C-alpha positions as CSV (number, residue, x, y, z in Angstrom):
1,M,0.0,0.0,0.0
2,D,1.2,3.5,-0.8
3,P,2.7,5.1,2.3
4,K,0.2,8.0,2.3
5,H,-2.7,5.6,2.2
6,Q,-1.1,3.6,5.0
7,K,-0.8,6.7,7.2
8,N,-4.5,7.4,6.6
9,L,-5.4,3.8,7.4
10,D,-3.4,4.1,10.6
11,F,-5.4,7.1,11.5
12,L,-8.6,5.2,10.8
13,Q,-7.5,2.3,12.9
14,E,-6.7,4.6,15.8
15,Q,-10.1,6.4,15.7
16,S,-12.5,3.7,14.7
17,P,-14.3,1.5,17.2
18,L,-14.3,-1.4,14.7
19,S,-11.9,-4.3,14.3
20,A,-8.8,-3.9,12.2
21,E,-10.3,-6.2,9.6
22,E,-13.5,-4.2,9.4
23,N,-11.5,-1.0,9.0
24,V,-9.5,-2.4,6.1
25,E,-12.7,-3.6,4.4
26,I,-14.3,-0.1,4.7
27,F,-11.1,1.7,3.6
28,D,-10.8,-0.5,0.5
29,R,-14.5,-0.2,-0.3
30,H,-14.2,3.6,-0.2
31,K,-11.1,3.5,-2.4
32,Y,-8.8,4.9,0.4
33,D,-11.1,7.9,1.1
34,L,-10.5,8.7,4.7
35,R,-13.5,11.0,5.0
36,L,-16.0,8.4,3.9
37,S,-14.2,5.6,5.8
38,L,-14.1,7.4,9.1
39,W,-17.7,8.6,8.7
40,E,-19.0,5.0,8.1
41,A,-16.8,3.6,10.9
42,L,-18.5,5.9,13.4
43,W,-22.1,4.8,12.4
44,P,-24.2,3.0,14.9
45,R,-24.6,-0.7,14.4
46,E,-28.4,-0.4,14.1
47,E,-30.1,0.3,10.7
48,K,-31.2,3.9,10.2
49,E,-34.8,2.9,9.5
50,A,-35.0,0.9,12.6
51,L,-33.8,3.9,14.6
52,F,-36.2,6.2,12.9
53,Q,-39.1,3.9,14.0
54,I,-38.0,4.0,17.6
55,Y,-37.6,7.8,17.4
56,E,-41.0,8.3,15.8
57,G,-42.8,5.9,18.3
58,A,-44.9,8.2,20.4
59,D,-45.6,5.3,22.8
60,N,-41.9,4.6,23.3
61,A,-40.2,5.8,26.5
62,M,-38.6,9.2,26.1
63,Q,-35.1,7.8,27.0
64,Q,-35.5,5.3,24.1
65,R,-36.4,8.0,21.7
66,L,-33.5,10.2,22.8
67,Q,-31.0,7.3,22.4
68,A,-32.4,6.6,19.0
69,L,-32.0,10.3,18.0
70,E,-28.4,10.4,19.2
71,K,-27.6,7.4,17.0
72,L,-29.5,8.8,14.0
73,L,-27.5,12.0,14.1
74,L,-24.3,9.9,13.5
75,F,-25.6,9.1,10.0
76,Y,-25.0,12.8,9.1
77,C,-21.8,14.8,9.2
78,P,-20.6,16.7,11.1
79,N,-21.8,14.9,14.1
80,P,-20.6,14.7,17.8
81,K,-18.2,11.7,17.3
82,F,-16.8,13.1,14.0
83,K,-16.2,16.5,15.7
84,A,-14.5,14.8,18.6
85,V,-12.0,13.2,16.2
86,I,-11.4,16.5,14.4
87,L,-10.8,18.2,17.8
88,D,-8.2,15.6,18.8
89,L,-6.6,16.0,15.4
90,K,-6.3,19.8,15.9
91,R,-4.8,19.2,19.3
92,R,-2.3,16.8,17.8
93,K,-3.6,13.9,19.9
94,T,-3.9,11.6,16.9
95,V,-1.8,9.9,14.3
96,K,-0.3,12.6,12.1
97,I,-1.8,13.0,8.6
98,K,-1.2,15.4,5.7
99,A,-2.5,18.9,6.2
100,T,-4.6,18.7,3.1
101,T,-6.2,15.5,4.3
102,A,-6.9,17.1,7.7
103,E,-8.5,20.1,6.0
104,N,-10.7,17.8,3.9
105,L,-11.9,16.0,7.0
106,Q,-12.9,19.3,8.6
107,K,-14.9,20.3,5.5
108,F,-16.6,16.9,5.1
109,R,-20.4,17.1,5.1
110,R,-23.3,14.6,4.6
111,I,-26.6,16.3,5.0
112,P,-30.1,14.8,5.9
113,T,-32.5,14.6,3.0
114,K,-35.7,16.8,2.9
115,A,-37.7,13.7,3.7
116,E,-35.6,12.9,6.7
117,I,-35.9,16.5,8.0
118,L,-39.6,16.1,7.8
119,R,-39.6,12.9,9.7
120,F,-37.5,14.4,12.5
121,F,-39.9,17.3,13.0
122,D,-43.2,15.5,12.3
123,A,-42.5,13.1,15.1
124,L,-42.4,15.8,17.7
125,G,-45.4,16.1,20.0
126,S,-46.5,19.0,22.1
127,K,-44.9,17.5,25.2
128,D,-41.6,16.4,23.6
129,E,-39.6,19.4,24.8
130,A,-36.5,17.4,25.7
131,L,-36.5,15.5,22.4
132,A,-37.1,18.7,20.4
133,A,-34.3,20.5,22.2
134,R,-31.8,17.7,21.5
135,L,-33.0,17.5,17.8
136,L,-32.4,21.3,17.3
137,L,-29.0,21.1,18.9
138,G,-28.1,18.1,16.7
139,L,-29.1,20.0,13.6
140,Q,-26.9,23.1,14.3
141,D,-24.7,22.4,11.3
142,F,-27.6,22.0,8.9
143,G,-29.2,25.4,9.0
144,R,-29.8,25.6,5.2
145,E,-31.4,22.1,5.2
146,V,-33.9,22.9,8.0
147,A,-34.9,26.3,6.5
148,P,-38.4,24.9,5.5
149,Q,-39.0,24.4,9.2
150,E,-38.1,28.0,10.2
151,R,-41.6,29.0,11.4
152,Y,-41.9,25.9,13.5
153,I,-38.5,26.6,15.0
154,Q,-39.5,30.2,15.7
155,M,-42.5,28.9,17.7
156,M,-40.1,26.7,19.7
157,A,-37.9,29.8,20.4
158,E,-40.9,31.3,22.3
159,A,-41.4,28.1,24.4
160,D,-41.5,28.3,28.2
161,D,-39.0,25.5,28.3
162,I,-35.7,27.4,28.4
163,A,-33.5,24.6,27.0
164,L,-35.8,24.2,24.0
165,A,-36.0,28.0,23.4
166,D,-32.2,28.4,23.6
167,A,-31.7,25.5,21.1
168,A,-34.2,27.1,18.7
169,L,-32.5,30.5,18.9
170,T,-29.2,28.9,18.2
171,L,-30.5,27.1,15.2
172,L,-32.4,30.1,13.9
173,A,-29.1,32.1,13.8
174,R,-27.7,29.5,11.4
175,I,-30.6,29.5,9.0
176,P,-29.9,31.8,6.1
177,G,-31.9,35.0,6.5
178,A,-33.8,33.7,9.6
179,F,-32.0,36.1,12.0
180,V,-33.4,39.1,10.3
181,R,-36.9,37.6,10.1
182,S,-36.7,36.7,13.8
183,L,-35.2,40.1,14.9
184,P,-38.3,41.2,16.9
185,L,-38.0,38.0,19.0
186,Y,-34.3,38.4,19.5
187,Q,-34.7,42.1,20.5
188,F,-37.4,41.2,23.0
189,L,-35.3,38.6,24.6
190,L,-32.2,40.7,24.6
191,H,-34.0,43.2,26.8
192,Q,-34.8,40.6,29.4
193,P,-31.9,40.8,31.9
194,N,-32.2,37.1,32.8
195,R,-32.1,36.0,29.2
196,R,-29.6,38.5,27.6
197,F,-26.4,36.6,28.3
198,Q,-27.8,33.3,27.0
199,V,-29.3,34.9,23.9
200,L,-25.8,36.3,23.1
201,K,-24.3,32.9,23.6
202,N,-26.9,31.5,21.2
203,L,-25.5,33.8,18.5
204,Q,-21.9,32.6,18.8
205,G,-22.2,30.2,15.9
206,A,-23.9,32.6,13.5
207,R,-22.1,33.5,10.3
208,G,-22.9,35.7,7.3
209,L,-25.0,38.2,9.2
210,N,-24.9,41.9,8.4
211,P,-22.4,43.5,10.8
212,E,-24.1,46.9,10.6
213,L,-27.4,45.4,11.5
214,L,-25.8,43.5,14.3
215,F,-24.1,46.6,15.6
216,S,-27.4,48.5,15.6
217,F,-29.0,45.5,17.3
218,F,-26.4,45.5,20.1
219,R,-26.3,49.3,20.4
220,P,-28.6,49.5,23.5
221,I,-26.3,47.1,25.4
222,I,-23.2,48.9,24.2
223,S,-24.7,52.2,25.4
224,D,-25.4,50.7,28.8
225,Y,-21.8,49.4,28.9
226,E,-20.5,52.8,27.9
227,R,-22.3,54.5,30.9
228,L,-20.9,51.8,33.3
229,A,-17.4,52.1,31.8
230,R,-17.2,55.7,32.7
231,T,-18.0,55.1,36.3
232,D,-17.0,51.5,37.1
233,G,-14.2,51.0,34.5
234,M,-14.0,48.7,31.5
235,M,-14.4,45.5,33.7
236,N,-17.9,46.2,34.8
237,D,-21.1,44.1,35.1
238,L,-21.6,44.1,31.3
239,W,-18.1,43.1,30.4
240,P,-19.1,39.4,29.8
241,E,-21.8,40.5,27.4
242,M,-19.4,42.8,25.6
243,Q,-17.0,39.9,25.1
244,L,-19.8,37.9,23.5
245,I,-20.8,40.9,21.3
246,R,-17.2,41.3,20.2
247,S,-17.1,37.6,19.2
248,I,-20.3,37.7,17.3
249,L,-19.3,40.8,15.4
250,S,-15.9,39.4,14.6
251,N,-17.5,36.2,13.3
252,N,-19.5,38.3,10.9
253,G,-16.9,40.8,9.8
254,G,-17.6,43.6,12.2
255,G,-15.2,43.1,15.1
256,G,-13.5,46.4,14.5
257,R,-16.6,48.4,15.5
258,V,-16.3,47.3,19.2
259,W,-12.6,48.0,19.3
260,Q,-13.2,51.5,17.9
261,F,-15.9,52.0,20.5
262,E,-13.8,50.8,23.4
263,S,-10.9,53.2,22.4
264,E,-13.4,56.1,22.5
265,V,-14.5,55.1,26.0
266,L,-10.9,54.9,27.2
267,K,-10.3,58.4,25.9
């Protein structure tokens, strides 16, 4: 075997829960493609359809449905196990592979189909808050794919169940255009002192948002921070919120606005 393929196989053997023989069989079948091989090696042993039936079974125990959902999410990529491998790779805790191969692993995606998205959402009942929250968290990397469910997700963002509402807000921020359409909801929650910090955390994964809109959106908090900064110094009660705001703006091309503001405060 070519040395570069052998190195990738070594990586697969290290990260896969399967036997050495099973890993070689998968690696050969995928023509030495490490992305596909690792993805398949991390699949659950149950069939996808069997897991869907457990997940959709309203009469099944909630724990059973949650476990089925956790396994179903492994059939898409990125997923928790795949991300854990990538994190170890970044931290140099794995067999060393070529930089281009590592980059390709980080970019690898396998999305749920439209029919599967429908099955995920159609199975949710009015009292399935825990299941719904876990589903929304599990779909964080598939914002474009869940866009047809945006209105449903907006309703979940207004739920009394905080875990469900937070998961919905996080996912909305990753659906193209949904942040703007949900702006009144975000603004309302941002003005609730007990919800403000968490709402800002929910926006940490958002990308591609208009930085000018974001800055306008955050301006009331920045103004409050400005008043506190002039009396209590930069490290005041709103400092944690400002760090989140800086991060959100930086993630969306507007980080310089906060630095400019802070320099003005210091003057």
